[in-house]
C-alpha positions, 0 to 999 in steps of 0.5 A: 440473608435479606442483606445478601438478597438485597445486594445481589438484586442491586448488582443484577440491576447495575449489571443490567444497566451496564449492559444496556450501555454496551456497544452492540455486537457487529452483525458482520453478515450485514456488511459487504467488504470489497478489497481492491488490490492490484494486478495479479503480477504484483504483491497487492493481489495476494496480500489484498486477497488474504485480507479478503479471505480472513475477513470472510472467515469472520462472517463478513461478505467479502471479495478481493478485486484485481485492479490497476493498483493505486490510481484506480483504487483511489478512484474506485473507493471514492465511486463506491466500487469498494470498501478497502483498497491498497494504495501508496501513501504518496498518491493518496496525499496528492489526491487529498491535497489536490496536487501532482497528478490530482491538480485541478481535481476536487480534494479527495475528502472522503478517503480514510486511512485504516492501517500502514502496510509495507514500504514499496521499493522504487525498483528501476529495473534493467538487464546487464547487457543493456549498458545502463548503470546510472540514471543518466544512461537512460537518455535515448533509451526505451523506458516503461514508466507505468500506466498513466497517472498510476502510482508507478508513473507518478514515482517515475515523474518524481525520479526524472525531476530529481535527476534534472531530467524529463521524459523528453530525454527517453523514449517513454512508453506508458506501460504497466511494469508487467507489460514493460518487463514483458517487452524487455524479455523481447528486447523491445524495452531497456528499462522498467519502473516497478514501485513494489515491495521486494521479491516482486514476482514479475522481476523474479520471472525476468531473472530466469531468462535475463541477468538483471540489474537495477539503476540506483537512485543515490547521491544528490538526486536522492536528496533532491527527492527526499527534500521535495517529497518528504514521504519518501524514505531511503531504502536499499535493494538487497543483492540477495533479493534478486541475485544481483552483483551488489546492493542498490540504493533507492527510495521507497514509499509506504503503502497503506490500507484505505477504507470507505468513510461510510463504514461504521466506526464499530465495524472498523474497530472490529476489523482491526481488532481481528486483523491484528489478532494472532489469527488474522496476522497468521493468514495475512502475514502467510500471504507473502514474505513482505507481509510477514516482515511489515504487517504488525501492530507496531508498524500500523501507523507508518505512512499515516501519522503526520500526513494529510490523510485522516484516520477513520474514526473507528481506526483512531478509537482502536489505536488509542485504546491500544496505546498506539496513538496519543 
């Protein structure tokens, strides 16, 4: 009996010592997490809203903010106006490396990646009655390229470059894609650049009043794009998505979730542990078909690994613990 008592006493001491080294539970109510999304007409908004809703259910203080999307989100995250932000990987890389739209600006050293999300498809929308079938056909036409320096507009610039054209070849308007498509309905715009997940609500709405078609990105122009900007991937817009006559060849770039570098590692670890839980995925994937198809553990590092965008320390630990990162 005495030996048993001694053994039990030793075990109690060992368990107490182990507990003293265990990481304290995250006090979720101490943290406010604003999720920076995008325009209400795009898919950043509902998916970002689902992240906010789920984190709120865990006890975090949260909100979701509608924004102008990538460019605004990158700036807002750096200036303390949010803690999480959806952004296109190509724009984030440019901000981190100070090139392209961010040339001459200080490198965005405080941006951290949390997780990969879904590919954004470069959807160059026109109508069947416009007569525009190729990129070259856009010469002299009224083209909405996106708000200045937005993720959409950055993609438009690269597309023009890959096709050996410039904005001077067209009548360019710096309109968000929602504005450009509204103008298309009124016959005041011929083409709109939309960089978004498939099933974009604005494009689908256009399809209720106009027969839509897409300008393909293919052949040598696509190869030019992939060679100079390797963050693009070849992609296809299936005909069934919008009821077009055929599939359309294009390019896509990954969206990623950024997170503020100042959030503690244990908080970021806790976020990922729960986001990728069955309950978290149920809420987030339920927000949009694109989220259901793409947001899952085995795609968590797409658009991040191999780029200049660093993982947050808490995210790195999580992915290593789950054997998703070597």
